[in-house]
C-alpha positions as CSV (number, residue, x, y, z in Angstrom):
1,M,-2.5,6.8,17.3
2,N,-4.6,5.3,14.6
3,D,-6.5,2.5,16.5
4,L,-7.9,1.0,13.3
5,L,-4.5,0.1,11.9
6,M,-4.4,-3.6,11.1
7,D,-7.7,-4.2,13.0
8,K,-9.1,-7.5,11.7
9,N,-12.6,-6.2,12.4
10,Y,-12.2,-3.0,10.4
11,P,-14.7,-3.3,7.5
12,R,-13.0,-2.3,4.2
13,T,-13.0,-3.7,0.7
14,N,-9.6,-2.5,-0.4
15,P,-6.2,-2.5,1.3
16,E,-5.0,0.6,3.2
17,I,-2.5,3.0,1.7
18,W,0.7,3.3,3.7
19,G,3.8,5.3,3.0
20,G,7.5,5.0,3.6
21,I,10.7,7.0,3.2
22,E,13.8,5.4,1.7
23,C,16.1,5.6,4.7
24,T,19.0,3.2,4.1
25,I,22.2,3.7,6.1
26,N,24.6,1.3,4.6
27,R,28.4,0.9,4.8
28,I,30.9,0.5,2.0
29,G,34.4,0.0,3.4
30,N,34.6,2.6,6.1
31,T,32.1,5.0,4.6
32,F,28.5,5.2,5.8
33,R,25.8,6.5,3.4
34,D,22.6,8.0,4.8
35,Q,19.7,8.5,2.4
36,L,17.9,10.9,4.7
37,D,20.9,13.1,4.8
38,H,21.2,13.1,1.0
39,C,17.5,14.0,0.6
40,G,17.6,16.8,3.1
41,H,15.0,15.3,5.5
42,Y,17.0,16.1,8.6
43,T,17.0,19.9,8.0
44,R,13.8,20.5,5.9
45,A,10.7,21.4,8.0
46,G,7.3,20.2,7.0
47,D,8.0,16.8,5.3
48,V,5.7,14.9,7.7
49,E,2.8,17.3,7.2
50,R,3.2,17.1,3.4
51,I,3.2,13.4,3.5
52,A,0.1,13.3,5.8
53,D,-1.8,15.4,3.3
54,L,-1.8,12.3,1.0
55,G,-4.2,10.7,3.4
56,I,-2.1,7.6,4.2
57,R,-2.9,5.7,7.3
58,A,0.6,4.5,8.4
59,L,4.2,5.6,7.8
60,R,7.3,3.4,7.8
61,Y,9.7,5.7,9.6
62,P,13.3,5.2,10.6
63,V,14.8,5.4,14.1
64,L,18.0,3.8,12.9
65,W,20.7,2.4,15.2
66,E,23.6,3.8,13.1
67,R,22.1,7.3,13.2
68,H,21.3,7.5,16.9
69,Q,24.1,5.6,18.5
70,P,27.1,5.5,16.1
71,V,29.5,5.1,19.1
72,K,29.0,2.3,21.5
73,D,27.2,3.3,24.8
74,Q,26.8,6.9,23.5
75,V,24.0,8.8,25.3
76,I,21.3,9.2,22.7
77,D,19.8,12.6,21.9
78,W,16.2,11.9,21.0
79,T,15.0,15.5,20.5
80,W,14.6,15.5,16.7
81,T,13.2,12.0,16.5
82,A,10.7,12.7,19.2
83,Q,9.5,15.8,17.3
84,Q,9.1,13.7,14.1
85,L,7.2,10.9,15.8
86,Q,4.9,13.3,17.5
87,A,4.2,15.1,14.2
88,I,3.4,11.7,12.6
89,C,0.8,10.9,15.2
90,K,-0.6,14.5,15.3
91,N,-1.2,14.1,11.6
92,N,-3.2,10.9,12.1
93,M,-0.6,8.5,10.8
94,T,0.7,5.5,12.7
95,P,4.4,5.1,12.7
96,I,6.0,1.7,11.8
97,V,9.5,2.2,13.2
98,G,12.5,0.7,11.6
99,L,15.8,0.2,13.5
100,V,18.2,-1.1,10.8
101,H,17.6,-0.6,7.1
102,H,20.1,-2.4,4.9
103,G,22.7,-1.5,7.5
104,S,25.5,-3.5,9.3
105,G,25.1,-1.7,12.6
106,P,27.4,1.0,13.9
107,A,31.2,0.8,13.3
108,H,31.8,-1.3,16.4
109,T,29.8,-4.3,15.0
110,N,28.8,-5.9,11.7
111,L,26.4,-8.5,10.4
112,F,28.9,-11.3,10.8
113,S,29.6,-10.4,14.4
114,D,28.1,-12.4,17.3
115,C,27.4,-9.1,19.1
116,F,25.2,-7.7,16.3
117,A,22.0,-9.3,17.6
118,S,22.6,-8.4,21.3
119,G,23.6,-4.9,20.3
120,L,20.5,-4.2,18.3
121,A,18.4,-5.6,21.2
122,A,20.0,-3.2,23.6
123,Y,19.3,-0.3,21.3
124,A,15.7,-1.5,20.8
125,E,15.2,-1.4,24.5
126,Q,16.3,2.2,24.6
127,V,13.9,3.1,21.8
128,A,11.1,1.4,23.7
129,R,11.9,3.1,27.0
130,R,11.9,6.5,25.3
131,F,8.8,5.8,23.2
132,P,6.8,3.2,25.2
133,W,3.7,4.1,23.2
134,L,5.1,2.8,19.9
135,E,3.4,-0.4,18.7
136,Y,4.7,-1.3,15.3
137,F,8.3,-2.2,14.6
138,T,10.5,-3.5,11.8
139,P,13.8,-4.1,13.7
140,V,15.6,-5.2,10.5
141,N,14.5,-4.5,7.0
142,E,14.9,-7.3,4.3
143,P,17.4,-9.5,6.2
144,L,17.9,-12.0,3.4
145,T,18.5,-9.3,0.8
146,T,21.0,-7.5,3.0
147,A,22.7,-10.9,3.8
148,R,23.1,-11.6,0.1
149,F,24.4,-8.1,-0.7
150,S,26.8,-8.1,2.2
151,G,27.8,-11.7,2.5
152,L,27.3,-13.4,-0.8
153,Y,28.0,-10.7,-3.4
154,G,30.3,-8.5,-1.3
155,Y,28.6,-5.2,-2.4
156,W,28.2,-3.9,1.2
157,Y,30.2,-4.2,4.4
158,P,31.7,-6.5,5.6
159,H,32.1,-7.5,1.9
160,Y,32.2,-11.3,2.2
161,K,31.5,-13.5,-0.8
162,D,30.5,-17.0,0.2
163,A,27.4,-18.9,1.1
164,Y,28.4,-19.6,4.7
165,S,29.0,-15.9,5.5
166,S,25.7,-14.9,3.9
167,I,23.7,-17.4,6.0
168,V,25.5,-16.4,9.2
169,M,24.5,-12.8,8.4
170,L,20.9,-13.8,7.8
171,L,20.8,-15.8,11.1
172,N,22.3,-12.9,13.0
173,Q,19.8,-10.4,11.6
174,V,16.8,-12.7,12.3
175,K,18.1,-13.4,15.8
176,A,18.4,-9.6,16.2
177,I,14.7,-9.3,15.3
178,V,13.8,-11.9,17.9
179,L,15.9,-10.4,20.7
180,A,14.8,-6.8,19.8
181,M,11.1,-7.7,19.9
182,Q,11.6,-9.5,23.2
183,A,13.3,-6.4,24.6
184,I,10.6,-4.1,23.3
185,R,7.8,-6.3,24.6
186,R,9.2,-6.3,28.1
187,I,8.4,-2.6,28.1
188,N,5.3,-2.7,25.8
189,P,3.7,-6.2,25.7
190,A,1.4,-5.0,22.9
191,A,4.3,-4.3,20.5
192,K,3.8,-5.9,17.0
193,L,6.3,-7.1,14.4
194,V,5.9,-5.9,10.8
195,Q,8.6,-7.9,9.0
196,T,9.7,-7.0,5.5
197,E,11.5,-9.0,2.8
198,D,11.8,-8.9,-0.9
199,L,8.8,-10.6,-2.7
200,T,10.9,-12.5,-5.3
201,K,10.7,-15.5,-7.6
202,I,13.4,-17.1,-9.7
203,H,12.7,-18.3,-13.2
204,S,15.2,-20.2,-15.3
205,T,16.1,-22.3,-18.3
206,S,15.5,-26.0,-18.0
207,L,19.2,-26.7,-17.3
208,L,19.2,-24.3,-14.3
209,S,15.8,-25.3,-12.8
210,Y,17.7,-26.9,-9.9
211,Q,19.2,-23.5,-9.0
212,A,15.8,-21.8,-9.4
213,D,14.2,-24.4,-7.1
214,F,16.9,-23.8,-4.4
215,E,16.5,-20.0,-4.5
216,N,12.7,-20.2,-4.5
217,E,13.0,-22.1,-1.3
218,R,15.6,-19.8,0.2
219,R,13.5,-16.7,-0.5
220,W,11.2,-17.7,2.5
221,L,14.0,-18.3,5.0
222,T,13.5,-15.0,7.0
223,Y,9.9,-15.9,7.7
224,D,10.5,-19.6,8.1
225,L,13.0,-18.8,10.9
226,L,10.8,-16.3,12.6
227,C,7.9,-18.8,12.6
228,G,10.0,-21.7,13.9
229,R,9.6,-23.7,10.7
230,V,13.3,-24.4,10.2
231,T,13.4,-27.9,11.7
232,R,14.8,-31.2,10.5
233,Q,11.9,-31.4,8.1
234,H,12.7,-28.1,6.4
235,P,14.0,-28.5,2.8
236,L,17.1,-26.5,3.5
237,W,18.0,-28.1,6.9
238,D,20.7,-30.4,5.5
239,Y,22.1,-27.6,3.3
240,L,22.5,-25.3,6.3
241,L,24.3,-28.0,8.3
242,Y,26.5,-28.7,5.2
243,L,27.6,-25.1,5.2
244,G,28.7,-25.4,8.8
245,I,25.7,-23.9,10.7
246,K,25.2,-25.6,14.0
247,E,21.9,-27.2,15.0
248,S,21.9,-25.1,18.2
249,Q,21.9,-22.0,16.0
250,L,18.8,-23.2,14.2
251,N,17.1,-24.6,17.2
252,F,17.1,-21.1,18.8
253,F,14.4,-20.0,16.3
254,S,12.2,-23.0,17.1
255,E,12.5,-22.2,20.8
256,Y,11.9,-18.5,20.5
257,T,9.4,-18.0,17.7
258,C,8.5,-14.5,16.7
259,V,5.6,-14.7,14.3
260,P,5.0,-11.4,12.5
261,E,1.7,-9.5,12.9
262,I,2.1,-8.5,9.3
263,M,4.4,-10.1,6.7
264,G,5.6,-7.2,4.6
265,F,6.7,-7.8,1.1
266,N,8.7,-5.4,-1.1
267,Y,8.0,-5.8,-4.8
268,Y,10.0,-4.2,-7.6
269,V,10.3,-4.7,-11.3
270,T,13.7,-6.3,-10.6
271,S,12.4,-8.6,-7.9
272,E,11.7,-11.5,-10.2
273,R,14.9,-13.0,-11.8
274,Y,15.7,-15.2,-14.8
275,L,18.8,-17.5,-14.9
276,D,20.2,-18.4,-18.3
277,E,23.4,-20.3,-19.2
278,D,23.7,-18.5,-22.5
279,L,26.1,-15.9,-21.3
280,E,26.7,-14.3,-24.7
281,A,23.1,-13.1,-24.8
282,Y,23.5,-10.8,-21.8
283,P,25.8,-8.0,-20.5
284,V,28.9,-9.0,-18.6
285,H,27.8,-7.5,-15.4
286,T,24.9,-10.0,-15.2
287,H,27.3,-13.0,-15.4
288,G,27.8,-15.3,-12.4
289,G,27.4,-18.9,-11.4
290,N,27.2,-21.5,-8.6
291,G,30.3,-23.5,-9.1
292,I,28.5,-26.0,-11.3
293,H,27.2,-23.8,-14.1
294,A,28.0,-20.3,-15.2
295,Y,24.9,-18.2,-16.0
296,A,23.5,-14.7,-16.4
297,D,21.1,-13.5,-13.7
298,V,18.8,-10.9,-15.2
299,E,15.4,-9.3,-14.5
300,A,12.7,-11.8,-15.5
301,V,10.8,-9.0,-17.2
302,R,13.6,-8.7,-19.8
303,V,13.0,-12.2,-21.2
304,K,9.5,-13.3,-20.3
305,N,6.2,-12.5,-18.5
306,P,6.9,-12.5,-14.7
307,A,4.6,-14.2,-12.3
308,G,3.4,-10.8,-11.0
309,V,2.7,-9.6,-7.6
310,K,-0.8,-11.1,-7.3
311,R,0.5,-14.7,-7.9
312,L,3.4,-14.2,-5.5
313,L,1.1,-12.9,-2.8
314,H,-1.0,-16.1,-3.3
315,E,2.1,-18.1,-2.8
316,A,3.0,-16.3,0.4
317,W,-0.5,-16.7,1.7
318,H,-0.7,-20.4,0.9
319,R,2.6,-21.0,2.7
320,F,2.1,-18.9,5.9
321,R,-1.6,-17.9,6.2
322,L,-0.6,-14.7,7.9
323,P,-1.8,-11.1,7.1
324,L,0.3,-9.6,4.3
325,A,1.2,-6.1,3.0
326,I,3.2,-4.7,0.2
327,T,5.6,-2.6,2.2
328,E,7.5,-1.1,-0.7
329,A,6.1,-0.2,-4.1
330,H,8.3,2.0,-6.2
331,L,9.8,2.3,-9.7
332,H,12.9,4.3,-10.8
333,C,11.3,5.9,-13.9
334,D,9.4,9.0,-14.9
335,E,6.4,9.9,-12.8
336,V,3.8,8.7,-15.2
337,E,5.4,5.2,-15.3
338,Q,5.7,5.3,-11.5
339,G,2.0,6.0,-11.3
340,R,1.2,3.1,-13.6
341,W,3.5,0.8,-11.6
342,F,1.8,1.7,-8.3
343,K,-1.7,1.5,-9.7
344,E,-0.9,-2.0,-11.2
345,I,0.3,-3.2,-7.8
346,W,-2.7,-1.7,-6.1
347,D,-5.2,-3.3,-8.5
348,A,-3.4,-6.7,-8.0
349,C,-3.7,-6.4,-4.3
350,C,-7.3,-5.5,-4.5
351,M,-7.9,-8.6,-6.6
352,A,-5.9,-10.8,-4.3
353,R,-8.1,-9.6,-1.4
354,Q,-11.2,-10.5,-3.4
355,E,-9.7,-14.0,-3.9
356,G,-9.3,-14.5,-0.2
357,V,-5.7,-13.3,0.5
358,D,-5.5,-11.2,3.6
359,V,-3.7,-8.2,2.1
360,R,-3.8,-5.3,4.5
361,A,-2.0,-2.5,2.8
362,V,0.0,-1.2,-0.2
363,T,2.9,1.1,0.7
364,A,4.0,4.0,-1.5
365,W,7.8,3.8,-1.0
366,A,10.5,6.3,-1.5
367,L,8.1,9.2,-0.8
368,L,11.1,11.6,-1.0
369,G,12.9,9.7,-3.7
370,A,16.3,8.0,-3.4
371,Y,20.0,8.4,-4.3
372,D,22.4,6.0,-6.1
373,W,20.2,2.9,-6.0
374,C,21.0,2.5,-9.7
375,S,24.5,1.3,-8.5
376,L,23.1,-0.5,-5.5
377,L,24.6,2.3,-3.4
378,T,28.1,1.1,-4.3
379,K,29.0,4.4,-6.0
380,E,28.6,7.9,-4.4
381,E,27.5,9.8,-7.5
382,L,24.3,11.3,-6.0
383,V,22.1,10.1,-8.9
384,Y,18.6,11.0,-7.8
385,E,15.4,9.2,-8.6
386,C,12.2,11.0,-7.6
387,G,9.5,9.4,-5.6
388,V,6.0,10.4,-4.8
389,F,7.5,13.9,-4.2
390,D,10.3,15.3,-6.3
391,I,12.9,17.1,-4.1
392,S,15.4,17.9,-6.9
393,H,14.3,21.5,-6.6
394,T,13.4,23.6,-3.6
395,G,10.7,21.9,-1.4
396,L,8.5,18.9,-2.2
397,R,6.9,18.9,-5.6
398,P,4.0,16.4,-5.7
399,T,4.2,14.1,-8.8
400,L,1.4,12.4,-10.6
401,T,1.8,9.4,-8.2
402,A,1.0,11.8,-5.3
403,G,-2.4,12.5,-6.8
404,L,-3.0,8.8,-7.4
405,I,-2.1,7.9,-3.9
406,A,-4.2,10.7,-2.4
407,S,-7.2,9.6,-4.5
408,L,-6.8,5.9,-3.5
409,A,-6.3,6.7,0.1
410,N,-9.3,9.0,0.4
411,H,-11.7,7.6,-2.2
412,G,-10.5,4.1,-3.1
413,Y,-10.2,4.8,-6.8
414,C,-8.3,6.9,-9.3
415,D,-9.3,7.6,-12.9
416,H,-6.5,9.4,-14.7
417,P,-6.3,8.9,-18.5
418,L,-2.5,8.3,-18.4
419,L,-3.0,5.4,-16.0
420,H,-5.1,3.5,-18.6
421,Q,-2.0,2.8,-20.7
422,K,0.3,-0.1,-20.0
423,G,3.7,0.5,-18.5
424,W,7.0,-0.2,-20.4
425,W,7.3,-3.6,-18.6
426,H,4.4,-4.8,-20.8
427,H,5.9,-3.7,-24.1
428,N,7.9,-6.1,-26.3
429,S,10.6,-3.4,-26.6
430,R,11.7,-4.3,-23.0
431,L,13.0,-7.8,-24.1
432,I,16.6,-8.6,-24.3
433,R,15.7,-12.0,-25.7
434,V,12.7,-14.4,-25.5
435,A,12.9,-17.2,-22.9
436,E,12.7,-20.8,-24.0
437,S,9.1,-20.9,-22.7
438,F,8.0,-17.3,-22.8
439,D,4.4,-17.9,-21.5
440,E,5.3,-20.7,-19.1
441,L,6.4,-19.7,-15.6
442,I,9.2,-22.0,-14.3
């Protein structure tokens, strides 16, 4: 184990470099999709060792419920997982274990079910009993994002499309985190929560500022619930009761707080959004609404200068004053642009640390790439986007980003001439149109 991981007394100027494997197991209808199966990780030897060669200190690694116990009460075969976790530690990386990653649980449950939380807690206990030395856990990845995709937009199982269902799914997932950590800590009291969520911000036209304000408050709900902040004084308390959520459901989180050791934020070029009522200016697939106004929901970068990761980290730090990390940094693009994106996030995190924000790490995500995220996993077309390694041919081919990460992890800097140029997200050619206040962040 790496005893220095997240040690507050560890003297360093820059954040650590972590890594992660895109490992989503999600359900569309009655079909489960497994990213690690698509990318060949289960059958290809040596992945962990190649990843370790980058010099990263920690690895977000899946021990997913749907994979290990697809049938209720099934006896779990831990053989392969034990080998992988041992290899991670042998190669001087600390595993941060995920239990559900954009999933709805095995077929006998789902995010809307009352038994989701207790079921995940029971599974977490089995993980902890088999691997009592594990310290760092992410029981549920991005609960709010998953609740929106499964309960508000209907993309993923159980395909509901209303605000109440989405909030119920969020509460069930956060309750599952609390119960899972309780179960794990009964076996290993030193276990720590590394909680992930999308680092987002909503911008808008003046007309839609009320919707942006609402979503910018909602974006913190996962952490507000875990930290016991959703009380009668919370800005969304009345909204939650209006939807039909019971006070007793909310009071659970005040009674059983589960404050993360690390608040992990995932930041993508699509994370910041822009809302615009001028539907004709945008493609039809971006059109939506809230029952009051119809509007397009597009990437903010397509119409204005986004707030950027540094500013958003400051916002999270100001609100919570807890250690932070970027737990996913990835771009679906060619490897040069991927390198520029990661380097830009790294530089922003270094500056945030210098300005007093406790940023512990930046995580190179999708080390082995990913499949079909261009359709949000709703189409099984096996469209591959490479990651730090390109697996589209035999074996793992390191990309330019791999060299960048190795240099940052081992030396704290990287000076490659291609990284001096600005990425496409800074070029005017990216713009669909110019927002009403291009330089003003709403």
